[in-house]
TORDO-836963 format. One record per residue (C-alpha): z, y, x. Coordinates in pm, whole numbers, plus 50000, padded with zeros to 5 digits. Example, Ala and Ser with C-alpha at 12.3 -4.5 7.8 and 13.67 -1.06 7.14 Angstrom:
! residues 2
507804955051230 507144989451367 
//
This chain:
! residues 280
583175724838953 585395754038934 587545750238635 587535777538352 590345798138226 590985797537849 593125813137675 593925797637331 595825816637058 597035797136731 597305766936945 600365753336829 598905737436487 595485730836280 592235735836461 593725750436768 596055722336857 593145697536753 590745718037025 593385720237280 593465679937255 589905676837299 589085694937562 588505678537916 591645690238138 589395686038463 586885714638320 589815740538181 592905755138279 594705758737953 596875788737843 598315781737498 599645809237264 601765803736949 604225816236720 606535786836681 608235777237030 608805739736940 605545731936802 603805753037106 605925734537369 605155701737184 601245709337207 601825722037566 603515689937705 601005665937561 598205686737791 600415695538074 599555734638034 601965765538025 602475783437666 603255817337555 604985829337272 604165856237056 604635866936683 601385887036583 603185907836331 605145922836607 602725945936826 605285947337105 605165910937135 601525912337199 601785936637455 604215916437658 602305884437594 599235899237750 601335911338052 602605877738084 599145860838114 598125887438351 601175878938550 600655840838552 596955846038615 597385866838879 594155871539096 592725844138857 589925855238593 589865848238228 586785829838139 587135823937788 589735839937504 589805820237155 591025844236900 592445817136648 595685829836524 596105840836173 597665834835821 597175846935476 600305861135320 600975862234939 602365895534877 602025928435018 604405938435352 604315961235577 605095952335956 607545972836162 604625986236314 603306003435976 600465979535897 599675952035629 600845918935735 597405902935725 595415929735872 598015929336160 598105890636230 594455884736167 592645915136301 594765944236474 596805917936725 593555902536849 591795932336897 594765943537100 595105914837301 591315914037362 591515950537456 594485945137695 593265917237890 589395929837911 590215940938289 591015902438349 587705888638221 585545871738458 582675898338518 579755872838599 580425853438228 583315855438003 583185846237631 585425857637352 585515834437036 587015847236714 587955824236444 586515838836094 586035823435754 583725822835457 586235843235315 584775873035465 581685870435233 583505857134924 586585885734902 585945911535220 584855947135168 586295969035395 587216006035340 587826025035634 590256050435471 592496022335330 592485992235585 595795984035466 594755975435104 597376001434953 595596020234722 594895995834428 596785964734317 596915945734627 595185907134662 595965884334900 592565870534953 590825902834943 593165914035265 592275878635428 588305884835345 588895918935486 590465906935802 587815878935889 585285901535829 586655926536072 587065896936313 583135896336283 582495930236292 584915932936637 583155900936760 579355920436719 580895951636855 582015932737179 578715921537228 576985950337176 579235971037410 579875947337703 577105918037705 575045937837963 578385935238188 578765894538137 580745892437814 579575870737519 581425870437222 580955851136887 582385843236522 582795813936340 583595798736020 585435762936103 584855749735748 587855746935473 590575728235701 593455708135598 596035726135786 599215744235711 597085774735666 598485796435348 602005786235319 603255810035105 603865799034763 602905830434617 599145826434725 596615808334478 595545790634752 598605775534870 597885751134570 594745742534753 595955738335104 599505721434998 598945701234718 596895667634690 593885688734620 593845695534990 592645657935060 589995661434805 588505696134884 589385701835280 588135688435607 590655674635883 591915696636105 589785673936403 586855684536223 587515721436257 588925713136606 585565700136708 583875727436583 586065753736790 585465731537112 581655732837023 581885774137125 584785768237377 582095740837588 578955754337494 576755781137672 576205816537559 572565821537513 571965778937511 574395764037245 575195795737042 574155831437030 576445859737144 576755888436855 576195861836592 578315846136297 578035808036261 578965785935941 580305757336166 578095750736417 574985765436255 574085805836251 575405816435894 572205823235651 574745837435428 577085864535513 578605896135357 576315928335366 578695947235585 578175924735879 574795941135920 576395977835899 576105989836249 577666023336153 580496006736010 580765983736308 581196011736558 583406032836332 585976002436281 586026000136663 586746034036685 589606038336409 591336007236514 591436019336870 592966052436724 595526030636484 596546009436808 596806043237040 593966027437284 592266047937499 588736043337709 
//
């Protein structure tokens, strides 16, 4: 059996690291991406996989990451790309690229990486998996004229909810545009997971993720990793449906109304490509 080439971002910790540890090395060639070199190297050494370092708050590093992956893969094709990296930041901050940090790290950077790697996808069957969150339903509402959330008082949860909603719309538009060419895309909420997420003390969510509350409210990273592996190991059209959003392993019954706005979905795609200076 031919091994599948799998790229996983956010692989140094949390559900990304948990998923990596659980994947069968006889079935997958893993390419791990993380921001912290020591943490990423540790996981990579555990599973004997190559690793790449990129800080998604710097888009040049995302471009260099894509080039490094293409060089490493050579003529090999990408079978699965997992856009799992992300974070929640407590205060308004623009990156050097001019974007609000949560927007860039959680949405723009994964969008850019995916677009740059599209020519390298397996044309017979390739998969893009976006880690989203129930926060998209609780806090998200996209305003195409203010993706940076700069016109009103900044709320970290609103920025995070927007980004996770954008992840869903992005996966859905990938499916709409490329499914006929062999590409499947899905987004999912892994559950409320006990990880190093939300480590900015200015965020009220820090009290949930980094105090004794986390053992009461949150699930283990291993549980989230198992959910992520469900999509990596599954078969589109059989195990899960391309172009759908899942709450854990079940197709979500409740979600933000903007998820079904096909016009917004297409406009967000076009707006994002414009912001990132990407051309067809």
